[in-house]
C-alpha positions in Angstrom: 23.3 5.5 -25.5 20.6 3.7 -27.7 19.8 1.0 -25.1 18.5 3.6 -22.6 17.2 6.4 -24.9 13.7 5.1 -24.9 13.7 4.8 -21.1 14.2 8.4 -20.2 10.6 9.4 -20.0 9.3 7.2 -17.2 5.7 8.5 -17.5 5.7 7.7 -21.2 6.8 4.1 -20.6 4.2 3.9 -17.7 1.4 4.6 -20.2 2.5 1.7 -22.3 2.6 -0.8 -19.4 -0.3 -2.9 -18.4 -0.7 -2.2 -14.7 -2.9 -5.1 -13.8 -3.5 -8.6 -15.0 -7.0 -9.6 -16.1 -7.3 -12.3 -13.5 -9.3 -11.4 -10.4 -9.3 -13.3 -7.1 -11.9 -13.2 -4.4 -11.2 -10.2 -2.1 -11.8 -12.3 1.1 -9.0 -14.8 0.7 -5.5 -15.2 1.9 -2.9 -15.9 -0.8 -0.9 -19.0 -0.6 2.8 -18.8 0.6 5.6 -19.5 -1.8 7.5 -22.8 -2.2 11.0 -22.9 -1.0 13.8 -22.3 -3.5 17.5 -23.0 -2.9 18.9 -19.5 -3.4 16.0 -17.0 -3.7 14.3 -15.9 -0.5 11.5 -13.5 0.2 13.2 -10.7 -1.7 15.8 -12.0 -4.1 19.1 -13.7 -3.3 20.7 -12.3 -0.2 23.5 -13.2 2.3 26.7 -12.2 4.0 29.3 -11.3 1.3 32.1 -13.8 1.0 30.0 -16.5 2.8 26.7 -17.3 1.1 26.9 -14.4 -1.4 30.1 -14.5 -3.5 31.1 -12.9 -6.7 31.0 -16.3 -8.4 27.4 -16.8 -7.4 26.4 -13.3 -8.5 28.2 -13.9 -11.9 26.2 -17.1 -12.3 23.0 -15.2 -11.5 23.8 -12.6 -14.1 24.4 -15.3 -16.7 21.3 -17.2 -15.7 19.0 -14.3 -15.8 20.3 -13.0 -19.1 19.8 -16.5 -20.6 16.3 -16.7 -19.1 15.4 -13.3 -20.6 16.6 -14.3 -24.1 20.0 -12.7 -23.9 18.3 -9.4 -23.2 19.3 -6.0 -21.7 19.8 -6.0 -18.0 19.5 -2.6 -16.3 21.6 -2.6 -13.1 21.6 -0.4 -10.0 23.1 -0.8 -6.6 23.1 0.7 -3.1 26.1 2.2 -1.3 27.7 -0.9 0.2 31.4 -1.3 -0.3 30.9 -4.7 -1.8 28.5 -3.2 -4.4 31.0 -2.3 -7.2 32.7 -5.8 -7.2 29.3 -7.6 -7.3 28.0 -5.2 -9.9 31.0 -6.1 -12.1 30.4 -9.8 -11.4 26.8 -9.6 -12.4 27.8 -7.7 -15.6 30.3 -10.5 -16.5 27.6 -13.0 -16.2 25.3 -11.1 -18.5 28.1 -10.7 -21.1 28.8 -14.4 -20.9 25.2 -15.1 -21.7 25.3 -12.8 -24.8 23.2 -10.1 -23.1 23.8 -6.3 -22.5 24.5 -5.1 -19.0 23.5 -1.4 -18.5 25.1 -0.1 -15.3 23.6 2.9 -13.7 25.6 3.0 -10.5 24.0 4.0 -7.2 20.3 4.1 -7.6 17.3 3.2 -5.3 15.5 0.0 -5.9 12.2 1.6 -7.1 14.1 3.6 -9.7 15.5 0.3 -11.2 12.0 -1.1 -11.3 10.8 1.9 -13.2 13.7 1.9 -15.6 14.0 -1.9 -16.1 14.8 -3.0 -19.6 14.3 -6.7 -20.4 15.4 -7.2 -16.8 16.1 -4.9 -13.9 18.6 -5.9 -11.3 19.6 -4.3 -8.0 22.7 -5.1 -6.1 21.4 -4.6 -2.5 20.6 -6.2 0.7 17.9 -3.6 1.5 17.6 -3.1 5.2 20.3 -5.6 6.2 23.6 -4.6 7.8 26.6 -3.6 5.6 28.2 -7.1 5.6 25.2 -8.4 3.6 24.4 -7.9 0.0 22.1 -9.4 -2.6 20.5 -9.3 -5.9 16.9 -8.3 -6.6 15.3 -8.8 -10.0 12.5 -7.2 -11.9 10.9 -8.1 -15.2 10.5 -5.7 -18.1 7.3 -4.4 -16.6 9.1 -3.5 -13.4 7.4 -6.4 -11.5 9.2 -8.6 -9.1 9.7 -12.2 -10.4 7.3 -15.0 -9.4 8.5 -18.0 -7.6 8.3 -20.1 -10.8 10.4 -17.6 -12.6 13.0 -17.7 -9.9 13.1 -21.5 -10.0 13.6 -21.3 -13.8 16.6 -19.0 -13.3 18.1 -21.2 -10.6 17.9 -24.1 -13.1 20.2 -22.1 -15.4 22.9 -21.3 -12.9 25.3 -23.8 -14.3 24.3 -23.5 -18.0 26.8 -22.4 -20.6 26.5 -19.1 -22.3 27.4 -18.1 -25.9 29.4 -15.0 -24.8 29.6 -11.9 -27.0 27.6 -9.6 -24.7 28.4 -6.0 -23.9 28.5 -3.6 -20.9 27.3 0.0 -21.1 27.2 2.7 -18.4 24.7 5.5 -17.9 24.5 8.6 -15.7 21.0 9.9 -16.6 18.9 7.5 -14.6 18.9 9.5 -11.4 17.6 12.6 -13.0 14.8 10.7 -14.9 13.7 9.1 -11.6 13.8 12.3 -9.6 11.7 14.1 -12.2 9.1 11.4 -12.3 8.7 11.1 -8.5 8.5 14.8 -7.7 6.1 15.5 -10.6 3.8 12.6 -10.0 3.8 12.3 -6.2 5.0 15.7 -5.0 2.9 18.7 -3.7 3.7 22.1 -2.2 5.6 21.4 1.0 6.6 25.0 1.9 4.6 24.8 5.1 6.6 21.8 6.4 9.7 21.4 8.5 10.9 17.8 8.0 13.7 15.5 9.1 14.9 13.1 6.4 17.0 10.0 7.3 18.5 8.3 4.2 20.2 5.5 6.1 23.5 6.4 4.4 22.0 4.6 1.4 20.8 5.1 -2.1 18.6 8.0 -1.3 21.4 10.1 0.3 21.5 12.7 -2.4 18.1 12.3 -4.0 15.6 12.4 -1.1 16.7 15.6 0.7 16.8 17.4 -2.7 13.3 16.2 -3.6 11.8 17.6 -0.4 13.8 20.9 -0.8 12.6 21.2 -4.5 9.0 21.1 -3.2 9.6 23.9 -0.7 10.2 22.0 2.5 12.6 23.1 5.3 14.8 19.9 5.4 17.1 18.6 8.1 18.9 15.6 6.6 20.8 12.9 8.4 22.2 9.6 7.2 23.5 11.2 4.1 27.2 10.4 4.3 27.7 6.9 2.9 31.2 5.4 3.2 30.4 1.8 2.2 30.4 0.5 5.7 27.7 2.6 7.4 24.5 1.8 5.5 21.6 1.1 7.9 24.0 1.5 10.9 22.4 3.5 13.7 20.1 5.2 11.2 17.3 4.8 8.7 14.2 2.8 8.9 15.8 0.0 10.9 16.9 2.3 13.7 14.8 5.5 14.2 16.5 6.8 17.3 18.6 9.3 15.4 15.6 10.6 13.5 13.6 10.9 16.7 16.3 13.0 18.3 16.6 15.1 15.2 12.8 15.8 15.0 12.3 16.6 18.7 15.6 18.4 19.1 14.9 20.8 16.2 11.2 21.3 16.6 10.3 19.7 13.3 6.8 18.8 12.2 7.7 15.2 11.4 10.5 12.9 10.1 10.7 10.2 7.5 13.3 7.4 7.3 14.3 5.1 4.4 16.2 1.9 4.4 19.4 1.5 2.4 17.9 0.8 -1.0 14.9 3.1 -0.6 12.0 0.7 -0.8 11.0 1.1 2.8 9.8 4.2 4.6 8.8 4.8 8.3 8.0 8.1 10.0 8.1 9.8 13.4 5.7 12.5 14.5 6.6 15.9 16.1 6.8 14.2 19.6 9.2 11.5 18.3 6.6 8.7 18.3 7.1 6.1 15.6 4.5 5.8 12.9 4.8 2.4 11.3 3.8 1.0 7.9 0.4 -0.1 9.1 -0.4 3.4 10.3 0.9 4.9 7.1 -1.3 2.6 5.0 -4.2 3.6 7.2 -3.6 7.3 6.7 -3.1 7.0 2.9 -6.1 4.7 2.5 -8.5 7.3 4.1 -6.7 10.2 2.3 -6.7 8.6 -1.1 -10.2 7.1 -0.7 -9.3 3.7 -2.0 -11.8 0.8 -1.9 -9.3 -2.0 -1.4 -6.0 -2.4 0.5 -3.5 -5.3 0.4 -1.5 -6.1 3.6 0.5 -9.0 5.0 -0.2 -11.4 7.9 2.0 -9.2 10.1 -0.4 -6.2 9.9 -2.0 -5.1 13.1 -5.5 -6.1 13.9 -6.3 -2.4 14.4 -5.6 -1.7 10.8 -8.1 -4.4 9.7 -10.7 -3.0 12.0 -10.3 0.6 10.8 -10.4 -0.3 7.2 -13.5 -2.5 7.7 -15.2 0.3 9.5 -14.7 2.5 6.4 -15.9 -0.2 4.1 -12.5 -0.8 2.6 -11.8 -4.4 1.6 -8.7 -6.0 3.0 -6.6 -8.6 1.1 -4.1 -10.5 3.3 -1.0 -12.0 1.9 2.2 -13.8 3.1 5.1 -11.6 4.2 6.9 -9.9 1.4 6.1 -6.9 -0.7 6.0 -8.9 -3.9 3.0 -10.8 -2.6 1.3 -7.6 -1.7 2.0 -6.4 -5.3 0.7 -9.6 -6.7 -2.5 -9.2 -4.7 -3.0 -5.7 -5.9 -2.7 -6.6 -9.5 -5.0 -9.6 -9.2 -7.7 -7.5 -7.4 -7.1 -4.3 -9.3 -6.2 -2.5 -6.2 -3.7 0.4 -6.0 -2.6 0.7 -2.3 -0.9 -1.8 0.0 1.9 -2.2 2.3 3.7 -3.9 5.2 4.2 -2.9 8.8 7.9 -2.8 8.1 7.5 0.2 5.8 7.0 -1.2 2.3 4.3 1.1 1.0 2.9 0.5 -2.5 0.8 2.9 -4.5 0.4 1.9 -8.1 -0.8 5.1 -9.6 2.1 6.1 -11.9 4.3 3.4 -10.4 5.0 -0.3 -10.6 6.3 -1.1 -7.1 6.8 0.2 -3.6 8.8 3.4 -3.4 10.0 5.0 -0.1 10.3 8.5 -1.5 6.9 8.5 -3.3 5.3 7.2 -0.1 6.9 9.9 2.0 5.6 12.6 -0.4 2.1 11.2 -0.3 2.2 11.0 3.5 3.3 14.7 3.7 0.3 15.6 1.5 -2.1 13.5 3.5 -1.3 15.3 6.8 -1.8 18.7 5.3 -4.0 20.7 7.7 -3.4 18.3 10.6 -0.5 16.7 12.4 1.0 13.3 11.8 0.2 12.4 15.4 -3.5 13.1 14.9 -3.6 11.3 11.6 -2.0 8.2 13.0 -4.3 8.2 16.0 -7.2 7.2 13.7 -5.9 3.6 13.8 -6.3 1.7 17.1 -3.2 -0.4 17.7 -3.2 -3.8 19.3 0.0 -4.5 21.3 2.4 -6.8 19.4 5.3 -8.6 20.8 8.0 -10.0 18.5 10.9 -12.3 18.9 13.5 -14.0 16.6 14.9 -17.4 17.2 17.7 -19.1 15.3 16.7 -21.4 12.5 19.1 -23.7 10.7 16.9 -24.6 7.7 14.4 -22.7 5.6 11.2 -24.5 6.7 9.4 -25.3 9.9 8.2 -28.8 10.9 4.6 -29.6 10.1 3.9 -30.4 13.8 4.8 -26.8 14.7 2.5 -25.3 12.0 -0.3 -27.5 13.3 0.3 -26.5 16.9 0.2 -22.8 15.9 -3.0 -23.3 14.0 -4.6 -25.0 17.0 -3.6 -22.2 19.3 -5.1 -19.5 16.9 -8.3 -21.5 16.7 -8.5 -21.4 20.5 -7.9 -17.7 20.6 -10.8 -17.2 18.2 -9.9 -13.8 16.9 -9.4 -12.2 20.4 -5.7 -12.5 19.9 -3.3 -14.3 17.6 0.2 -15.7 17.1 2.3 -16.0 13.9 5.3 -18.1 13.4 7.3 -18.0 10.1 10.8 -18.5 8.8 12.5 -15.3 7.7 13.0 -15.0 4.0 16.1 -12.9 4.4 17.9 -14.1 7.6 18.5 -17.6 9.3 15.8 -17.0 12.0 12.2 -17.9 12.7 10.1 -14.8 13.5 7.5 -14.9 16.2 4.6 -12.5 16.7 2.0 -12.3 19.4 -0.9 -9.8 19.3 -3.5 -9.3 22.0 -5.7 -6.7 23.7 -3.1 -5.8 26.3 0.7 -5.7 26.4 0.8 -8.2 29.2 -1.3 -10.7 27.3 0.8 -10.3 24.2 4.0 -10.9 26.2 2.6 -13.9 27.9 1.5 -15.3 24.5 4.8 -14.6 22.9 6.7 -16.4 25.7 4.4 -19.4 25.4 4.8 -19.7 21.6 8.6 -19.2 21.9 8.8 -22.1 24.3 6.8 -24.2 21.9 9.0 -23.3 19.0 12.2 -24.1 21.0 10.7 -27.5 21.9 9.7 -28.3 18.3 13.0 -27.2 16.8 15.0 -29.1 19.4 
């Protein structure tokens, strides 16, 4: 099909992309958080299907984004949720109504859509959320997530009329193109490795195990039987217990787990201990010898200390991988990530990629163990709690109280209170030198939040 012919060589299109903007910000700053939008959250539009997220809303989004892009070509992928096909068709109807072209690729991980985006890339997915959720993530023609301003402009077009006359095309070559790019650009000889791979019954269920096998690894795969209702259920990066049992029960060297759409990756070592996104970033930063790393406010203080000891500059952003990406572009960095497992390496890529990150991690621990590599980073105990939140913002009085408390802690410990961008909750984090202190601190801040929210 003509619309996709020029997209088959991902490396060729990467050479034509400008990876970084010319603007550079000071590497010592924290980037400002986003303004609230009505539908878009931290990572696209997301909600429970049939409640917040309906085919009608998704069709309007398809029309709005196609109008916003100049009636362009929208490359569409989805994860394995049972609601995916219906929402995919709804999005396509909206694109057609706007006079655009919807190119439907079927089940495809989010990073593949970013790499193959035409005028727009769209993913029907709710990422790490349970099966009853779904959503829409959007990328521009460079494979970059949209800015807050862009999302506001799209929201303003939700009720606009479209000229009609668009078209729908379907492609089956996207998976092969993505597979070739990732294994060639991020793979290495893994014939020494026995690895567990948990695909969360999601978009990586076929691709990831085959990628490791093609590089010589001895693979034990779980979470590779999607039925539309089991994505992220008792498996994947949101629940590592099955992977831990697989690794320890089969004497494997390590295990990696993805979330449902493939943009997150966490690991477990041979003893079954969890290696989180902060530790993975630390391992990769030292292995790849980068001079700058972008992380979010959730990152462990131990990561900051390790990177500073090695002379690596740290840029801190609000929560959300798109803010990490934005910071990397503005500071000409290549490595960043979130504790939750969004790992971003912008050599030969445009966004975070679970499979690429897992392959880099396997190469980084060659000649050692994942346990020893992860031990390089000291970890401050963190205690987290979620509380119900009816709106999208927190009262100013609560923000002020949290700021005063952090001033009093003076860097010896810290608290973080933020509304979730993907769920109706407020997320609490307390970090201190000991587990006891962190729990006490979290209990105190939880009581404060409950008082302030009534």
